[in-house]
C-alpha positions in Angstrom: -56.7 125.5 67.4 -53.5 122.9 68.4 -55.1 122.5 71.9 -57.7 120.4 70.2 -55.4 117.6 68.8 -55.6 115.1 71.0 -54.3 111.4 69.0 -51.0 110.8 70.4 -50.1 109.9 67.2 -50.8 112.7 65.6 -49.1 115.1 68.5 -46.3 112.5 67.6 -45.6 113.5 64.4 -45.6 116.8 65.2 -43.3 117.4 67.6 -40.4 118.6 65.7 -42.6 121.7 64.8 -43.6 125.1 66.4 -47.4 125.1 67.6 -47.6 128.9 66.1 -46.4 126.6 62.4 -48.6 123.6 62.8 -51.6 126.2 63.8 -50.8 128.3 60.9 -50.6 125.1 58.8 -54.4 123.5 60.0 -55.8 127.2 59.7 -54.5 127.3 56.4 -55.6 123.6 55.5 -58.9 124.4 56.8 -59.8 127.7 55.0 -58.6 125.5 51.7 -61.0 123.2 52.8 -64.1 126.2 53.3 -63.1 127.8 50.0 -63.2 124.3 48.3 -66.6 123.8 49.2 -68.2 127.4 48.5 -66.8 127.2 45.4 -68.6 123.8 45.3 -71.8 125.1 46.2 -70.8 127.7 43.2 -70.5 125.2 40.8 -73.9 123.3 41.9 -75.9 125.9 41.6 -74.4 126.9 37.9 -75.1 123.6 37.2 -78.5 123.5 38.0 -79.2 126.3 36.6 -77.2 125.2 33.3 -79.8 121.9 33.6 -82.6 123.9 33.9 -82.7 126.0 31.2 -81.9 123.0 28.8 -84.9 121.2 30.0 -87.1 124.8 29.4 -84.9 124.7 26.0 -86.2 121.1 24.8 -89.4 122.0 26.0 -89.5 125.4 24.1 -88.2 122.9 21.2 -91.1 120.3 22.0 -89.0 117.8 22.8 -89.2 115.0 25.7 -87.2 115.9 29.3 -87.3 112.8 31.0 -88.5 108.8 30.2 -92.1 109.6 31.3 -92.7 112.0 28.6 -90.9 109.5 26.1 -93.6 107.0 27.1 -91.2 105.3 29.4 -92.3 104.4 33.0 
C-alpha cells in the first residue's frame, strides 16, 4: 500500500519509519474508517426504522405526521 504514497511531504514525514510499520498503520486507519462507515450505515437504518415506527404510531393515534396534514403547505 505504501507504494501509492506519492506526495513528497508525506513521504518526507515518514522517512524515519520502516515501510512495514507505515503500511500496517495505514491499514489500521483504513480498517477503522471502514468499521465506522459500517456502523454509521447500521445506525442510519435503525434511525429510519424508528422514524417509520413513530410515524405509524402517530397515525394510529390519529395525529398528523407532517405539515401538510396540519394544513400548512
